[in-house]
C-alpha positions in Angstrom: -5.5 11.7 6.0 -8.6 10.1 4.4 -7.7 7.5 1.9 -10.0 5.6 -0.3 -9.5 3.9 -3.7 -11.6 6.3 -5.7 -9.7 9.4 -4.5 -6.4 7.7 -5.2 -7.5 6.6 -8.7 -8.5 10.2 -9.5 -5.0 11.4 -8.4 -3.3 8.7 -10.6 -5.3 9.5 -13.7 -7.9 12.3 -13.9 -9.5 10.7 -17.0 -12.4 8.6 -15.6 -12.6 6.2 -18.5 -8.9 5.4 -18.3 -9.1 4.9 -14.5 -12.1 2.6 -14.9 -10.2 0.5 -17.5 -7.1 0.3 -15.3 -9.1 -0.6 -12.2 -11.0 -3.3 -14.1 -7.8 -4.8 -15.4 -6.2 -4.9 -11.9 -9.4 -6.2 -10.2 -9.6 -8.9 -12.9 -6.0 -9.9 -12.1 -6.7 -10.1 -8.4 -9.8 -12.2 -9.0 -7.7 -14.7 -10.8 -4.9 -14.6 -8.2 -5.8 -12.9 -4.8 -2.2 -13.3 -3.7 -1.3 -10.3 -5.8 -2.6 -8.1 -3.0 -0.2 -9.7 -0.6 2.7 -9.3 -3.1 2.0 -5.6 -3.6 1.8 -5.1 0.2 5.1 -6.8 0.6 6.8 -5.0 -2.2 5.5 -1.6 -0.9 6.5 -2.5 2.6 3.1 -1.4 3.7 3.0 -3.6 6.9 6.5 -2.9 8.0 7.1 -1.3 11.4 10.2 0.1 13.0 12.4 -2.1 15.0 11.8 -2.0 18.8 14.4 -1.7 21.6 13.6 -4.7 23.7 14.7 -3.0 26.9 12.6 0.1 26.6 9.9 -0.9 24.1 10.6 2.3 22.2 10.9 2.3 18.4 14.6 2.3 17.2 15.2 4.8 14.4 18.2 4.4 12.2 20.1 7.4 11.1 18.0 9.2 8.5 19.2 8.9 4.9 17.1 11.3 2.8 17.6 9.2 -0.4 16.3 6.1 1.3 13.4 7.9 2.8 12.3 9.2 -0.6 12.8 5.8 -2.2 10.7 4.1 0.5 8.1 6.8 0.3 7.8 6.3 -3.5 7.7 2.5 -3.1 4.9 2.9 -0.6 2.9 5.4 -2.7 3.1 3.2 -5.7 2.0 0.2 -3.7 -1.0 2.1 -2.4 -1.9 3.2 -5.9 -1.8 -0.4 -7.1 -3.9 -1.5 -4.1 -6.4 1.2 -4.9 -6.7 -0.2 -8.4 -7.4 -3.6 -6.8 -10.1 -2.0 -4.7 -8.3 -2.6 -1.5 -8.7 0.2 1.1 -7.4 1.0 4.6 -10.2 -1.1 6.3 -9.0 -4.1 4.2 -5.4 -3.5 5.2 -6.4 -3.1 8.9 -8.2 -6.5 8.7 -5.2 -8.1 7.1 -3.0 -6.8 9.9 -5.3 -8.2 12.5 -5.3 -11.6 10.7 -1.5 -11.8 10.9 -1.3 -11.2 14.6 
């Protein structure tokens, strides 16, 4: 999947003027307090990974609860939409992941 802020903004609101106004508002908020990006990433659980079995190194999957899967997916999608409004893309997220290691 190719993901970039402009594509995501068009999906959120097809009206270009409205998308520009929303993006300007969010980018202004981020310029005043850059920690908003980290907050949205945490709220959307963007950087979370599955627990790992220490003996085998394999990811441990909990029993699948469809309700929680949909809630988590919606939370993540909303966070990605908000990050797109802040002009944060996958390259920025990858850089943030490298910085935390």
